[in-house]
C-alpha positions as a Markdown table, in Angstrom:
| # | Residue | x | y | z |
|---|---|---|---|---|
| 1 | Met | 0.0 | 0.1 | 0.0 |
| 2 | Arg | 1.4 | 3.2 | -0.9 |
| 3 | Phe | 1.1 | 6.3 | 1.5 |
| 4 | Glu | 0.3 | 9.6 | -0.2 |
| 5 | Leu | 0.4 | 13.1 | 1.6 |
| 6 | Pro | -2.6 | 15.3 | 1.0 |
| 7 | Gly | -2.8 | 17.3 | -2.1 |
| 8 | Arg | -2.5 | 21.1 | -2.1 |
| 9 | Arg | -6.2 | 21.8 | -2.4 |
| 10 | Ala | -6.9 | 19.8 | 0.7 |
| 11 | Leu | -4.0 | 21.3 | 2.8 |
| 12 | Pro | -6.0 | 24.5 | 3.8 |
| 13 | Leu | -8.8 | 22.1 | 5.2 |
| 14 | Leu | -6.3 | 19.7 | 6.8 |
| 15 | Val | -4.5 | 22.6 | 8.7 |
| 16 | Cys | -8.0 | 23.9 | 10.1 |
| 17 | Val | -9.2 | 20.5 | 11.3 |
| 18 | Thr | -5.9 | 20.0 | 12.9 |
| 19 | Leu | -5.8 | 23.3 | 14.7 |
| 20 | Val | -9.5 | 23.1 | 15.7 |
| 21 | Ser | -9.4 | 19.3 | 16.8 |
| 22 | Thr | -6.2 | 19.8 | 18.9 |
| 23 | Pro | -8.1 | 20.9 | 22.1 |
| 24 | Ala | -10.5 | 17.8 | 21.7 |
| 25 | Leu | -7.4 | 15.5 | 21.3 |
| 26 | Phe | -5.9 | 16.9 | 24.4 |
| 27 | Ala | -9.4 | 17.0 | 26.3 |
| 28 | Glu | -9.2 | 13.1 | 26.5 |
| 29 | Glu | -5.8 | 13.2 | 28.4 |
| 30 | Thr | -6.5 | 16.2 | 30.8 |
| 31 | Ala | -8.3 | 16.7 | 34.1 |
| 32 | Thr | -11.6 | 18.1 | 33.4 |
| 33 | Val | -12.5 | 21.3 | 35.0 |
| 34 | Glu | -16.0 | 21.9 | 36.6 |
| 35 | Pro | -18.0 | 24.5 | 34.9 |
| 36 | Tyr | -17.6 | 27.7 | 36.7 |
| 37 | Thr | -20.1 | 28.5 | 39.4 |
| 38 | Ala | -20.1 | 31.8 | 41.5 |
| 39 | Ser | -19.7 | 31.1 | 45.4 |
| 40 | Pro | -21.7 | 33.7 | 47.4 |
| 41 | Phe | -20.1 | 35.0 | 50.7 |
| 42 | Ala | -16.7 | 33.5 | 49.6 |
| 43 | Thr | -14.0 | 35.3 | 51.3 |
| 44 | Ala | -11.1 | 33.1 | 50.8 |
| 45 | Ser | -10.2 | 32.5 | 47.0 |
| 46 | Asp | -7.0 | 31.6 | 45.5 |
| 47 | His | -7.7 | 34.2 | 42.7 |
| 48 | Glu | -6.3 | 36.9 | 44.8 |
| 49 | Leu | -3.5 | 39.5 | 44.1 |
| 50 | Gly | -1.8 | 38.1 | 47.4 |
| 51 | His | -1.5 | 34.6 | 46.1 |
| 52 | Tyr | -0.4 | 35.6 | 42.7 |
| 53 | Ala | 3.3 | 34.8 | 42.8 |
| 54 | Ala | 2.4 | 31.5 | 44.5 |
| 55 | Asn | 0.0 | 30.6 | 41.9 |
| 56 | Leu | 2.2 | 31.5 | 39.2 |
| 57 | Gly | 5.2 | 29.2 | 40.6 |
| 58 | Arg | 2.6 | 26.3 | 41.0 |
| 59 | Asn | 1.3 | 26.8 | 37.4 |
| 60 | Leu | 4.8 | 26.8 | 36.0 |
| 61 | Lys | 5.8 | 23.6 | 37.6 |
| 62 | Gly | 2.2 | 22.2 | 36.9 |
| 63 | Val | 2.7 | 22.1 | 33.0 |
| 64 | Leu | 5.5 | 19.6 | 33.5 |
| 65 | Gly | 3.6 | 17.5 | 36.3 |
| 66 | Arg | 3.3 | 14.0 | 36.4 |
| 67 | Gly | -0.4 | 14.3 | 35.2 |
| 68 | Asn | 0.6 | 16.0 | 32.0 |
| 69 | Val | 3.1 | 13.5 | 30.7 |
| 70 | Arg | 0.6 | 12.0 | 28.4 |
| 71 | Pro | -0.8 | 15.1 | 26.8 |
| 72 | Leu | 2.8 | 16.3 | 26.5 |
| 73 | Leu | 3.8 | 13.0 | 24.5 |
| 74 | Leu | 0.3 | 13.4 | 22.5 |
| 75 | Gly | 1.4 | 17.0 | 21.5 |
| 76 | Ala | 5.0 | 16.1 | 20.6 |
| 77 | Ser | 3.5 | 13.3 | 18.3 |
| 78 | Leu | 1.2 | 15.8 | 16.7 |
| 79 | Ala | 3.9 | 18.3 | 16.1 |
| 80 | Leu | 6.2 | 15.3 | 14.7 |
| 81 | Gly | 3.4 | 14.3 | 12.3 |
| 82 | Gly | 2.9 | 17.9 | 11.3 |
| 83 | Ser | 6.6 | 18.1 | 10.2 |
| 84 | Leu | 5.7 | 15.7 | 7.5 |
| 85 | Leu | 3.6 | 18.3 | 5.9 |
| 86 | Asp | 6.0 | 21.1 | 6.5 |
| 87 | Arg | 7.2 | 21.6 | 3.0 |
| 88 | Arg | 3.8 | 21.0 | 1.5 |
| 89 | Ala | 2.4 | 23.8 | 3.6 |
| 90 | Glu | 5.1 | 26.2 | 2.6 |
| 91 | Ser | 4.7 | 25.3 | -1.0 |
| 92 | Tyr | 1.0 | 26.0 | -0.7 |
| 93 | Phe | 1.4 | 29.4 | 0.9 |
| 94 | Asp | 3.8 | 30.2 | -1.8 |
| 95 | Gln | 1.5 | 29.5 | -4.5 |
| 96 | His | -1.6 | 31.0 | -2.6 |
| 97 | Pro | -0.3 | 34.1 | -0.6 |
| 98 | Tyr | -2.6 | 35.7 | 1.7 |
| 99 | Pro | -0.8 | 38.8 | 2.7 |
| 100 | Ser | -3.7 | 40.5 | 4.5 |
| 101 | Ala | -4.3 | 37.4 | 6.6 |
| 102 | Gly | -0.6 | 37.3 | 7.4 |
| 103 | Arg | -0.5 | 41.0 | 8.5 |
| 104 | Thr | -3.6 | 40.8 | 10.5 |
| 105 | Gly | -2.5 | 37.7 | 12.6 |
| 106 | Ala | 0.8 | 39.2 | 13.2 |
| 107 | Arg | -0.8 | 42.2 | 14.7 |
| 108 | Met | -3.1 | 40.5 | 16.8 |
| 109 | Gly | -0.3 | 38.5 | 18.6 |
| 110 | Gln | 2.2 | 41.3 | 18.8 |
| 111 | Thr | 3.8 | 41.3 | 22.1 |
| 112 | Leu | 2.6 | 44.8 | 22.9 |
| 113 | Val | -0.9 | 44.0 | 22.0 |
| 114 | Val | -1.1 | 41.0 | 24.1 |
| 115 | Ala | 0.6 | 42.6 | 27.1 |
| 116 | Gly | -1.6 | 45.7 | 27.0 |
| 117 | Leu | -4.7 | 43.7 | 26.6 |
| 118 | Thr | -3.8 | 41.3 | 29.4 |
| 119 | Ala | -2.9 | 44.1 | 31.7 |
| 120 | Gly | -6.1 | 45.9 | 30.9 |
| 121 | Leu | -8.3 | 43.0 | 31.5 |
| 122 | Phe | -6.6 | 41.9 | 34.7 |
| 123 | Gly | -6.8 | 45.6 | 36.0 |
| 124 | Ala | -10.7 | 45.6 | 35.3 |
| 125 | Gly | -11.0 | 42.2 | 36.8 |
| 126 | Ala | -9.2 | 43.2 | 39.9 |
| 127 | Leu | -11.7 | 46.0 | 40.4 |
| 128 | Ser | -14.6 | 43.6 | 40.4 |
| 129 | Arg | -12.9 | 41.4 | 43.1 |
| 130 | Glu | -15.1 | 38.4 | 42.7 |
| 131 | Gly | -17.1 | 36.6 | 40.2 |
| 132 | Arg | -16.6 | 34.9 | 36.6 |
| 133 | Phe | -15.0 | 37.9 | 35.1 |
| 134 | His | -12.5 | 38.4 | 37.9 |
| 135 | Asp | -11.5 | 34.8 | 37.9 |
| 136 | Thr | -11.2 | 34.7 | 34.1 |
| 137 | Thr | -9.0 | 37.6 | 33.9 |
| 138 | Tyr | -6.7 | 36.3 | 36.7 |
| 139 | Asp | -6.4 | 33.0 | 34.9 |
| 140 | Leu | -5.8 | 34.9 | 31.6 |
| 141 | Ser | -3.0 | 36.8 | 33.1 |
| 142 | Gln | -1.4 | 33.3 | 34.5 |
| 143 | Ala | -1.7 | 31.7 | 31.4 |
| 144 | Val | -0.1 | 34.5 | 29.2 |
| 145 | Leu | 2.8 | 34.5 | 31.6 |
| 146 | Val | 3.3 | 30.7 | 32.0 |
| 147 | Asn | 3.0 | 30.4 | 28.1 |
| 148 | Thr | 5.4 | 33.1 | 27.6 |
| 149 | Ala | 8.0 | 31.5 | 29.7 |
| 150 | Tyr | 7.6 | 28.2 | 28.1 |
| 151 | Thr | 7.6 | 29.5 | 24.5 |
| 152 | Phe | 10.7 | 31.6 | 25.2 |
| 153 | Ala | 12.6 | 28.6 | 26.6 |
| 154 | Leu | 11.8 | 26.3 | 23.7 |
| 155 | Lys | 12.7 | 29.0 | 21.2 |
| 156 | Asn | 15.9 | 29.8 | 22.5 |
| 157 | Thr | 16.7 | 26.1 | 23.1 |
| 158 | Ile | 15.7 | 24.7 | 19.9 |
| 159 | His | 16.9 | 27.5 | 17.4 |
| 160 | Arg | 14.7 | 26.4 | 14.5 |
| 161 | Thr | 15.0 | 28.6 | 11.4 |
| 162 | Arg | 12.0 | 30.3 | 10.3 |
| 163 | Pro | 10.7 | 29.7 | 6.7 |
| 164 | Asp | 11.6 | 33.3 | 5.8 |
| 165 | Gly | 15.2 | 32.6 | 7.3 |
| 166 | Ser | 14.7 | 35.9 | 9.5 |
| 167 | Asn | 15.9 | 34.3 | 12.7 |
| 168 | Ala | 16.1 | 30.9 | 14.4 |
| 169 | Leu | 13.2 | 31.4 | 16.8 |
| 170 | Ser | 10.6 | 29.3 | 14.8 |
| 171 | Phe | 9.6 | 26.6 | 17.3 |
| 172 | Pro | 7.0 | 26.7 | 18.6 |
| 173 | Ser | 4.7 | 29.6 | 17.4 |
| 174 | Gly | 4.3 | 32.0 | 20.1 |
| 175 | His | 1.3 | 33.9 | 18.4 |
| 176 | Thr | -0.4 | 30.4 | 18.3 |
| 177 | Ser | 0.5 | 29.3 | 21.9 |
| 178 | Thr | -0.8 | 32.5 | 23.3 |
| 179 | Ala | -4.1 | 32.5 | 21.3 |
| 180 | Phe | -4.8 | 28.9 | 22.3 |
| 181 | Ala | -3.9 | 29.5 | 25.9 |
| 182 | Ala | -6.3 | 32.4 | 26.2 |
| 183 | Ala | -9.0 | 30.4 | 24.1 |
| 184 | Thr | -8.7 | 27.5 | 26.7 |
| 185 | Val | -9.1 | 29.7 | 29.6 |
| 186 | Leu | -12.1 | 31.5 | 28.0 |
| 187 | Gln | -13.7 | 27.9 | 27.3 |
| 188 | Ser | -13.3 | 26.8 | 30.8 |
| 189 | His | -15.0 | 29.7 | 32.3 |
| 190 | Tyr | -17.6 | 30.5 | 29.8 |
| 191 | Gly | -18.3 | 27.3 | 27.8 |
| 192 | Pro | -18.7 | 26.7 | 24.0 |
| 193 | Lys | -20.6 | 29.9 | 23.5 |
| 194 | Val | -17.3 | 31.8 | 24.0 |
| 195 | Gly | -14.8 | 28.9 | 23.5 |
| 196 | Ile | -15.6 | 28.0 | 20.0 |
| 197 | Pro | -15.2 | 31.5 | 18.7 |
| 198 | Ala | -12.0 | 31.8 | 20.7 |
| 199 | Tyr | -10.6 | 28.6 | 19.3 |
| 200 | Gly | -11.7 | 29.9 | 15.8 |
| 201 | Ile | -9.7 | 33.1 | 16.1 |
| 202 | Ala | -6.8 | 31.2 | 17.6 |
| 203 | Ser | -6.8 | 28.9 | 14.7 |
| 204 | Phe | -7.0 | 31.9 | 12.2 |
| 205 | Ile | -3.9 | 33.3 | 13.8 |
| 206 | Gly | -2.0 | 30.1 | 13.5 |
| 207 | Ala | -2.7 | 29.9 | 9.9 |
| 208 | Ser | -1.9 | 33.3 | 9.4 |
| 209 | Arg | 1.7 | 32.7 | 10.7 |
| 210 | Met | 2.3 | 30.3 | 7.9 |
| 211 | Ala | 0.8 | 32.6 | 5.5 |
| 212 | Ser | 3.4 | 35.3 | 6.5 |
| 213 | Lys | 6.0 | 32.6 | 6.3 |
| 214 | Ala | 7.0 | 33.1 | 9.7 |
| 215 | His | 6.3 | 29.4 | 11.0 |
| 216 | His | 6.4 | 26.0 | 9.7 |
| 217 | Leu | 3.2 | 23.9 | 10.2 |
| 218 | Ser | 4.7 | 21.8 | 13.0 |
| 219 | Asp | 5.5 | 25.1 | 14.7 |
| 220 | Val | 1.9 | 25.9 | 14.5 |
| 221 | Ile | 0.7 | 22.6 | 15.8 |
| 222 | Ala | 3.2 | 22.5 | 18.7 |
| 223 | Gly | 2.2 | 26.1 | 19.8 |
| 224 | Ala | -1.6 | 25.0 | 19.8 |
| 225 | Gly | -0.8 | 22.0 | 21.9 |
| 226 | Leu | 1.3 | 24.1 | 24.4 |
| 227 | Gly | -0.9 | 26.8 | 24.6 |
| 228 | Tyr | -3.8 | 24.5 | 25.4 |
| 229 | Leu | -1.8 | 22.7 | 27.8 |
| 230 | Val | -0.8 | 25.7 | 29.6 |
| 231 | Gly | -4.5 | 27.1 | 29.7 |
| 232 | Arg | -6.0 | 23.9 | 31.3 |
| 233 | Thr | -3.1 | 23.5 | 33.6 |
| 234 | Val | -3.7 | 27.3 | 35.0 |
| 235 | Val | -7.6 | 26.8 | 35.2 |
| 236 | Ser | -7.6 | 23.4 | 36.8 |
| 237 | His | -4.7 | 24.4 | 39.4 |
| 238 | Asp | -6.5 | 27.7 | 40.3 |
| 239 | Asp | -9.8 | 26.1 | 40.5 |
| 240 | Arg | -8.9 | 23.2 | 42.8 |
| 241 | Ala | -6.9 | 25.7 | 44.9 |
| 242 | Gly | -9.8 | 28.0 | 45.3 |
| 243 | Arg | -12.2 | 25.2 | 46.1 |
| 244 | His | -9.9 | 23.6 | 48.8 |
| 245 | Arg | -9.4 | 26.9 | 50.9 |
| 246 | Gln | -12.9 | 28.4 | 50.7 |
| 247 | Leu | -14.8 | 30.4 | 53.6 |
| 248 | Ser | -18.5 | 30.7 | 53.0 |
| 249 | Leu | -21.4 | 32.0 | 55.1 |
| 250 | Gly | -24.9 | 30.6 | 54.7 |
| 251 | Thr | -28.0 | 29.6 | 56.6 |
| 252 | Ala | -28.7 | 26.3 | 58.6 |
| 253 | Ala | -31.4 | 24.9 | 60.7 |
| 254 | Ser | -30.9 | 24.6 | 64.5 |
| 255 | Pro | -30.1 | 21.1 | 66.0 |
| 256 | Ser | -33.7 | 21.0 | 67.5 |
| 257 | Gly | -35.3 | 22.0 | 64.2 |
| 258 | Asp | -37.3 | 25.0 | 65.5 |
| 259 | Gly | -35.1 | 27.7 | 64.2 |
| 260 | Val | -32.7 | 29.0 | 61.5 |
| 261 | Gly | -29.2 | 30.6 | 62.0 |
| 262 | Leu | -26.1 | 31.5 | 60.3 |
| 263 | Ala | -23.5 | 28.9 | 59.6 |
| 264 | Leu | -19.8 | 29.4 | 58.8 |
| 265 | His | -18.3 | 27.0 | 56.4 |
| 266 | Phe | -14.6 | 26.2 | 55.6 |
| 267 | Gly | -13.7 | 24.0 | 52.8 |
| 268 | Phe | -10.2 | 22.5 | 52.3 |
């Protein structure tokens, strides 16, 4: 039996399917996070500025934790498989240039844009002090920082040359990893109604990096996998930490059953 690589006409569809399906593939290997539910009267949450440095350290270590070994191996396998199509992808974009898409994706993932948007959302979330928006923006900032650290380390360790030959910082795609990390946080907090569009935008950014000859296909697939894993790690760690140390105030019946009073609950 002879194995043939996909034709050029099928390549764009293959790229889109690969990027969009990456979260689904990883979801089978990572711990699920309970849907977000607000906790009234919560006074001890791990989504607090005072815990920020500790959370950041835990999330940095968590990406390489024992529970992420299988997802990491899966991501490496997907990137390795994508490398078989690197030349085919480059050839396709040589013959079908999308300059406007390339420029748009590059702008959306610029360092100043990402840093400014993340800082702005984090500040707005800090003002709200509690609730879904507060927790989401907190996790977004953590995911961006953790993802930046891993992406920078990989780029400066692997030194893969970009398709345009501009430098040797091609692997993995930082634009793609950041976009998928953010999309994963949004999906975890708001569900498919926000997650699906977010993953769609992330996939566009990944494809645009190939259109601008800034990355190989395998760089983009690796970036998508890394971003997804970082986002899931941040959300699951912060979610568990917040639940394990939670102080809440509610009502409870008296032991005799003839009255109602206040009850203080501490979960750990």
